[in-house]
Every structure is written in structure tokens, then in C-alpha cells.
C-alpha positions as CSV (number, residue, x, y, z in Angstrom):
1,M,-118.5,4.0,40.1
2,P,-118.4,3.0,43.8
3,T,-121.4,0.7,43.4
4,R,-119.0,-2.1,42.6
5,D,-118.4,-2.5,46.4
6,A,-120.9,-3.6,49.0
7,Q,-120.1,-0.4,50.9
8,P,-119.5,3.0,49.3
9,S,-115.9,3.7,48.5
10,T,-114.3,6.2,50.8
11,V,-112.7,9.3,49.3
12,V,-110.8,11.6,51.7
13,L,-110.1,15.3,51.0
14,V,-107.2,16.7,53.1
15,S,-106.6,20.4,53.6
16,N,-105.2,22.8,56.1
17,S,-108.6,24.4,56.7
18,S,-112.3,23.5,56.5
19,F,-112.8,27.0,55.2
20,F,-110.8,26.1,52.1
21,L,-112.7,23.0,51.3
22,Y,-116.1,24.5,51.8
23,N,-115.5,27.7,49.9
24,F,-113.2,26.6,47.1
25,H,-114.1,22.9,46.5
26,R,-117.7,22.5,47.4
27,G,-118.4,21.6,43.7
28,V,-116.0,18.6,43.9
29,I,-117.4,17.5,47.3
30,E,-120.9,17.6,45.9
31,G,-119.9,15.8,42.8
32,L,-118.3,13.0,44.7
33,R,-121.2,12.7,47.1
34,D,-123.8,12.7,44.3
35,S,-121.8,9.9,42.6
36,G,-122.2,7.7,45.6
37,Y,-118.9,8.0,47.3
38,R,-118.5,8.3,51.0
39,V,-116.8,11.7,51.4
40,V,-114.7,12.5,54.4
41,C,-113.1,16.0,54.8
42,L,-110.0,15.8,56.9
43,A,-109.1,19.4,58.0
44,P,-108.6,21.5,61.2
45,T,-111.9,22.4,62.9
46,D,-113.1,25.9,62.2
47,A,-116.4,27.7,61.7
48,H,-116.9,26.1,58.3
49,S,-116.5,22.5,59.5
50,A,-120.2,22.4,60.5
51,Y,-121.2,23.6,57.0
52,L,-119.4,20.6,55.5
53,V,-121.6,18.3,57.6
54,D,-124.9,20.1,57.8
55,E,-125.0,21.8,54.4
56,L,-122.9,19.5,52.1
57,R,-123.9,16.4,54.0
58,V,-120.4,14.8,54.2
59,E,-118.2,13.8,57.1
60,H,-115.6,15.9,58.8
61,R,-112.7,14.7,60.8
62,A,-110.5,17.1,62.8
63,L,-106.9,17.4,61.7
64,G,-104.2,18.9,63.9
65,M,-102.3,21.1,61.4
66,E,-101.1,24.7,61.8
67,G,-100.4,26.6,58.7
68,K,-97.2,28.4,60.0
69,G,-96.1,25.6,62.3
70,T,-92.4,24.7,62.0
71,S,-91.6,22.9,65.2
72,L,-90.2,19.4,64.4
73,I,-92.1,17.9,67.3
74,G,-95.4,19.6,66.5
75,E,-95.1,18.8,62.8
76,G,-94.1,15.2,63.6
77,K,-97.2,14.8,65.7
78,S,-99.4,16.2,62.8
79,L,-97.9,13.6,60.4
80,L,-98.4,10.7,62.8
81,A,-102.0,11.8,63.5
82,L,-102.7,11.9,59.8
83,L,-101.2,8.5,59.3
84,G,-103.4,7.1,62.1
85,T,-106.5,8.6,60.7
86,L,-105.9,7.3,57.1
87,L,-105.2,3.9,58.5
88,K,-108.6,3.9,60.3
89,L,-110.5,5.3,57.3
90,K,-108.9,3.0,54.7
91,P,-109.8,5.3,51.8
92,R,-109.8,4.1,48.2
93,Y,-108.5,7.5,47.2
94,V,-107.2,10.8,48.7
95,L,-107.4,14.3,47.3
96,N,-104.9,16.7,48.8
97,F,-105.2,20.5,48.8
98,T,-102.9,23.3,50.0
99,I,-99.1,23.0,50.4
100,K,-98.8,21.4,53.8
101,A,-101.6,18.9,53.1
102,N,-100.0,18.0,49.8
103,V,-96.7,17.3,51.4
104,Y,-97.9,15.6,54.7
105,S,-100.8,13.6,53.2
106,G,-98.7,12.8,50.1
107,L,-96.0,11.3,52.3
108,A,-98.6,9.4,54.4
109,C,-100.3,8.1,51.3
110,R,-97.0,6.9,49.7
111,L,-96.2,5.1,53.0
112,L,-99.6,3.5,53.2
113,K,-99.8,2.8,49.4
114,I,-103.1,4.8,49.0
115,P,-103.6,6.3,45.6
116,Y,-103.8,10.1,45.8
117,T,-103.9,13.4,43.9
118,N,-102.2,16.6,44.8
119,N,-103.7,20.0,43.9
120,V,-101.3,22.9,43.5
121,S,-103.7,25.7,44.3
122,G,-100.9,28.2,44.7
123,L,-97.3,28.2,45.7
124,G,-97.6,30.5,48.7
125,T,-94.9,31.5,51.1
126,A,-92.7,28.5,50.5
127,F,-92.1,29.7,46.9
128,I,-92.4,33.4,47.3
129,H,-89.6,33.5,49.9
130,D,-86.3,31.6,50.1
131,S,-84.6,30.1,53.1
132,W,-83.1,26.7,54.2
133,L,-86.5,25.7,55.6
134,F,-88.4,26.6,52.5
135,R,-85.9,24.7,50.3
136,R,-86.4,21.6,52.4
137,V,-90.2,22.1,52.1
138,R,-89.9,22.2,48.3
139,A,-87.8,19.1,48.3
140,L,-90.4,17.2,50.3
141,Y,-93.1,18.6,48.0
142,G,-91.3,17.1,45.0
143,F,-91.1,13.7,46.7
144,A,-94.8,13.8,47.6
145,N,-95.8,14.8,44.0
146,R,-93.8,12.0,42.5
147,G,-95.9,9.4,44.2
148,A,-99.2,10.9,43.1
149,R,-101.4,9.5,40.4
150,C,-101.9,13.0,39.1
151,V,-101.0,16.6,40.0
152,F,-103.6,19.2,39.3
153,F,-102.3,22.8,38.7
154,E,-104.4,26.0,38.5
155,N,-102.1,27.8,36.0
156,R,-99.4,26.9,33.5
157,D,-96.8,29.1,35.2
158,D,-96.8,26.8,38.3
159,Q,-96.8,23.7,36.1
160,R,-93.8,24.9,34.2
161,L,-92.0,25.8,37.4
162,F,-92.5,22.4,38.9
163,M,-91.3,20.7,35.8
164,R,-88.2,22.9,35.7
165,L,-87.4,22.3,39.4
166,G,-88.0,18.6,39.0
167,L,-90.9,18.6,41.6
168,Q,-93.0,16.0,39.8
169,K,-90.7,14.2,37.3
170,S,-92.9,11.8,35.2
171,T,-96.1,12.2,37.3
172,P,-99.0,13.2,34.9
173,S,-100.3,16.7,35.4
174,V,-103.4,18.7,34.3
175,V,-104.0,22.4,34.4
176,L,-107.5,23.2,35.6
177,P,-109.4,26.5,35.6
178,G,-108.9,27.0,39.3
179,A,-111.6,25.4,41.4
180,G,-114.1,26.6,38.9
181,I,-117.2,28.6,39.6
182,D,-120.9,27.8,39.7
183,P,-122.3,30.6,37.4
184,Q,-125.8,30.0,38.8
185,R,-124.8,30.6,42.4
186,F,-122.7,33.6,41.4
187,A,-125.3,35.1,39.1
188,F,-124.7,38.1,37.0
189,A,-125.7,41.4,38.7
190,P,-125.8,44.8,36.9
191,Q,-123.2,47.3,37.9
192,P,-124.5,49.9,40.5
193,Q,-125.8,52.9,38.5
194,T,-125.1,55.6,41.0
195,P,-121.9,56.8,42.7
196,P,-119.8,56.3,44.7
197,L,-117.5,53.9,42.8
198,T,-116.6,51.1,45.2
199,F,-113.5,48.9,45.2
200,V,-113.5,45.7,47.1
201,M,-110.7,43.3,48.0
202,V,-111.6,39.8,49.3
203,A,-108.6,37.9,50.7
204,R,-107.1,36.4,53.8
205,L,-105.3,39.2,55.7
206,I,-101.7,38.3,55.0
207,G,-99.0,40.4,53.5
208,D,-98.4,38.1,50.5
209,K,-101.9,38.9,49.3
210,G,-100.9,42.6,48.8
211,V,-103.3,43.9,51.4
212,R,-100.9,46.6,52.6
213,E,-100.5,47.9,49.0
214,Y,-104.2,48.1,48.6
215,V,-104.6,50.0,51.8
216,T,-101.9,52.5,50.9
217,A,-103.3,53.0,47.4
218,A,-106.8,53.6,48.9
219,E,-105.5,56.2,51.3
220,R,-103.7,58.0,48.6
221,L,-106.7,58.0,46.2
222,H,-109.0,59.2,49.0
223,E,-107.3,62.5,49.0
224,R,-108.3,63.1,45.3
225,Y,-111.5,61.1,45.2
226,P,-113.1,61.5,48.7
227,Q,-116.4,59.9,47.6
228,A,-114.8,56.6,46.5
229,R,-115.3,53.6,48.8
230,F,-112.6,51.0,49.6
231,W,-113.8,47.8,51.2
232,L,-111.7,44.9,52.6
233,I,-113.3,41.5,53.3
234,G,-111.5,38.5,54.7
235,P,-110.5,36.6,57.8
236,S,-107.8,37.9,60.2
237,G,-105.8,35.9,62.7
238,I,-104.5,33.7,59.9
239,S,-101.9,31.0,60.6
240,N,-99.3,32.3,58.2
241,R,-95.8,33.7,58.5
242,T,-96.9,37.0,56.8
243,A,-100.2,37.4,58.7
244,I,-101.3,41.0,59.4
245,S,-101.7,41.8,63.1
246,D,-104.9,42.9,64.7
247,E,-103.2,46.1,65.8
248,E,-102.3,47.0,62.2
249,I,-105.9,46.3,61.1
250,A,-107.2,48.5,64.0
251,A,-105.0,51.4,62.9
252,W,-106.4,51.2,59.4
253,R,-110.0,51.3,60.7
254,E,-109.2,54.3,63.0
255,R,-108.1,56.3,60.0
256,G,-111.6,55.9,58.6
257,I,-110.7,55.5,54.9
258,L,-110.7,51.7,54.6
259,H,-113.9,49.9,55.5
260,Y,-112.8,46.5,56.9
261,L,-115.9,44.3,56.9
262,G,-114.4,41.2,58.4
263,E,-114.9,37.7,57.2
264,Q,-118.2,37.1,55.4
265,R,-119.7,33.7,54.8
266,D,-121.4,35.0,51.6
267,V,-119.6,37.7,49.6
268,R,-122.2,37.9,46.9
269,P,-124.2,40.9,48.4
270,F,-120.9,42.8,48.7
271,L,-119.8,42.0,45.2
272,A,-123.2,43.1,43.9
273,E,-122.7,46.5,45.5
274,A,-119.1,47.0,44.4
275,N,-117.8,48.0,41.0
276,V,-114.3,46.6,40.8
277,L,-112.5,43.8,42.6
278,V,-108.8,44.3,43.6
279,L,-106.3,41.6,44.3
280,P,-102.6,42.7,44.2
281,S,-101.3,39.3,45.4
282,Y,-97.7,38.3,45.1
283,R,-98.6,34.9,43.6
284,E,-101.8,32.7,43.3
285,G,-102.9,29.4,41.9
286,M,-106.1,30.7,40.3
287,P,-107.7,33.4,42.6
288,R,-111.2,32.3,43.4
289,T,-112.3,35.8,44.4
290,V,-111.5,37.1,41.0
291,L,-113.6,34.4,39.4
292,E,-116.5,35.0,41.8
293,A,-116.5,38.7,41.0
294,A,-116.2,38.0,37.2
295,S,-119.1,35.6,37.3
296,M,-121.2,38.4,38.8
297,G,-120.0,40.9,36.2
298,R,-117.3,42.7,38.0
299,P,-113.9,43.4,36.4
300,A,-110.7,43.1,38.5
301,I,-107.4,44.8,39.0
302,V,-104.8,42.0,39.7
303,S,-101.0,41.8,39.9
304,D,-99.0,40.6,36.9
305,V,-97.9,37.4,38.6
306,P,-98.6,33.7,38.0
307,G,-102.2,32.8,38.6
308,C,-103.5,36.4,38.9
309,R,-102.6,37.2,35.3
310,S,-104.5,34.2,34.1
311,S,-107.6,35.2,35.9
312,V,-108.3,38.3,33.7
313,N,-108.1,39.1,30.0
314,P,-106.0,42.3,30.3
315,G,-107.8,45.4,29.0
316,V,-111.0,43.4,28.4
317,T,-112.1,41.8,31.7
318,G,-109.6,43.5,34.0
319,W,-106.3,45.2,34.4
320,L,-102.8,44.3,35.5
321,C,-100.5,46.1,38.0
322,E,-97.0,45.4,39.2
323,A,-96.8,43.2,42.3
324,A,-95.6,45.0,45.5
325,N,-95.9,48.3,43.7
326,V,-98.3,50.8,45.3
327,E,-97.8,53.4,42.5
328,S,-98.8,50.9,39.8
329,L,-101.8,49.7,41.7
330,E,-102.9,53.3,42.4
331,Q,-102.6,54.1,38.7
332,Q,-104.9,51.3,37.7
333,M,-107.4,52.1,40.4
334,Q,-107.4,55.7,39.3
335,G,-108.0,54.6,35.8
336,C,-111.2,52.9,36.9
337,L,-112.3,56.1,38.8
338,D,-111.8,58.1,35.7
339,M,-113.5,55.6,33.4
340,P,-117.0,56.1,31.9
341,H,-119.6,53.9,33.6
342,A,-120.4,52.3,30.3
343,A,-116.8,51.0,30.0
344,L,-116.9,49.4,33.4
345,M,-120.2,47.7,32.5
346,E,-118.7,46.4,29.2
347,A,-115.6,45.0,31.1
348,G,-117.9,43.3,33.6
349,Q,-120.1,41.7,30.9
350,A,-117.0,40.4,29.1
351,A,-115.8,38.9,32.4
352,R,-119.1,37.1,32.9
353,V,-118.9,35.6,29.3
354,R,-115.4,34.4,30.0
355,I,-116.5,32.6,33.2
356,E,-119.3,30.8,31.4
357,R,-117.0,29.7,28.6
358,E,-113.8,28.8,30.4
359,F,-114.3,28.5,34.2
360,D,-117.5,26.6,34.9
361,Q,-116.9,24.3,37.9
362,Q,-118.3,21.3,36.1
363,I,-115.0,21.2,34.1
364,V,-113.1,20.7,37.4
365,V,-115.6,18.2,38.8
366,R,-115.3,16.0,35.7
367,A,-111.5,16.1,35.9
368,Y,-111.5,14.8,39.5
369,L,-114.2,12.2,38.9
370,G,-112.4,11.0,35.8
371,C,-109.0,10.7,37.6
372,L,-110.6,8.8,40.4
373,Q,-112.5,6.4,38.1
374,H,-109.4,5.8,36.1
375,T,-107.6,4.6,39.2
376,L,-110.5,2.4,40.3
377,D,-110.7,0.8,36.9
378,I,-106.9,0.0,37.0
379,E,-107.4,-1.6,40.4
380,L,-110.3,-3.6,39.2
381,R,-108.3,-4.9,36.2
382,K,-105.4,-5.9,38.5
383,S,-107.8,-7.7,40.8
384,V,-109.3,-9.6,37.8
385,L,-105.9,-10.6,36.5
386,A,-104.8,-11.7,40.0
387,T,-107.7,-14.1,40.4
388,A,-107.7,-15.4,36.8
């Protein structure tokens, strides 16, 4: 525990967005804070930065990092700024999240000899697509991982891929149930009893999430099921190479079939009004939105790709479709439209039970605190031996 020191030990969390830390890892942040650590979130400033400070009562430091930035000068400045900030903070431990943070902060921590952990929350564009640039990114990723005390994965497919590609070598790794879910915060809600049946997709508006496939399937189904509702929730203007433009979003809204509800700080009221969550992503770590929906008793249609396939029990808590295949997604959505209401309720109840059994966020919090404490214990033993 940090009480060994006169001042609380500083733990830094590094990510490419405050949104990510607040929404996906608030449980870990609260666990560190409540254990007596000084918690500093190092991430670009966005609307969620204030929530980290005001609501979670931890520190936030601005980080200059652009998700899709590739300029050598710009990226070099980001790395130097990160080095400078870590030098000032002198953390006892650093927890890295998201690909660019894992790479840059991993490199900085290796140089400064700060113990750190990388969290592979998804492989993203650098692994979905292939080019000279992305091959270099993967090589740097491997170098950063090999200096970590531990690499946390969110599904076994990613863990096996990293081992096969030599992207961690002998670094210990652990597979976690995503970021976990607080089943009290995302409490079970009965399925809406009356029509229309409502689908909802909650995701950043980027092509790799399968947003376009969802929109196309919705428009096709609307012709046969005009009463069905199709909702889309998530931030636009994302810094990502596959980001969907505002003009394309505006065109969807003009056609009047898809209801784009923008970014919502709290998705629970919308999940409570919906029947089925849809996430036809091309690849995930462990999709948080599927777990949130499942905790509230909503089954999901997800693509049969790493991460997504692990988030449902096919045929029991959800259904699988082929990635980047509109016809396959449409077929599964139509199956839900034709399904008796009692069957949807049964799938939702099974989803909730699975969350309680396998995905409680306390499993994740204990893993991070255990890894951190193990490192501090090793440092203490070394210090004792050095002074003996």
C-alpha cells in the first residue's frame, strides 16, 4: 500500500482521450484513489476531463496527442512532452491505455526506468489495415510491450496474436474481462413491453466500428418493418483515419430512417428504452457497450471477430454476424424483429446473469491493484537488500 511513503505514491494513467479513461476505466481510477494513491490522468483535454477532476476527484494533466496524427515532427513533440511530464510527476507506476499511449508512454517509461503496464483494449486501425506505417507501429508496439511489467489483454485472440507476432516475448500477460462493468450502476431493466422494437448502436462514428453496415441494414429493414426504430449514439469528429464525415452523417439524418442521437454522457436511459444492441465492429478488445447493454438485460448482435465474439454467448445472450457484411447483419436483425417478445426477454436475462458471473469490474480492479502492489513489494525488497 502507498502508506509506506510519507507522501502518497503517484500512479499515472495515460490515454489518448479523457473520454476513454472516464467511461471505460473509472472503476480502476476509483480503486486506486480509494487505496490511497495519488492518481493523475494524463490525456488530451476534452469534455470528460472535468469529470475526472470534479466527479472522480483525481488529477488531470493535458497531453498533446492526436489519434490519427502521423507527422514525424508532431509525433516527436508529443513524445517529448510526455517525457517531460513524467519526469516532473515522478510516478511510482504508469498504466497505459490505447495503442498510441501504449507505444509512446511505454517508450518513455522504458527510457526513464519507470515500471508500467500496457492495456491492449483493442488492436484498432494499426492491425485491421496493413501498410509500411502500420508495420512500423506494430514493431514499436512490441518494443514497448517487452519493457512492461505486465500486458493486460481483453480477449484471448489478441493475446495469441501478440505472442505469434513476437510483440511481447517473455513479458507476463493476463486476459481480463474487458474493463469490467459495475452491475449496480448498469442495473437490470425489463424489456419494453410495447412496440416498436428498437435497435441501438453505441460507438464512435468511425468506419471500423461497422457504422455504415448498420445504417445500410437499417434502411433495408425499414422497407419491410416501417415501425422498427434504429438509433445511433456516439461522438462524431473522431481523430481516426476511418472517421465518418459530418456530411455523411447529415445525409443519413435527412433520409429520416436512422435516428442519430449524438454523444450521450449517460447511455442508460437509451439502453432501457431499446430492445437490442448492435455492434458490427471489425475488431474490438472487449466492447464496453455490449457489456453495458448486457448488464441492463439487453441482448446484442455483434460481428464474429476477436473481442466481439467473446462479448456474447451465441444463441443465448446474443447473435453473431459476419464483419463488413450487410446481408449477414440484416439477417440477424430481422431475426430479432420476427422473434417472440418472450425470447428477447430470455436472452436479456441470460446476458445479465453472465455479466454478474464473469464481468464484474471488481475483477479488473483487483488485477490492476495486485500488479501494482507486486511491483512495489519487489522495489521494497530491493531497497532492503541494498541497505543491509
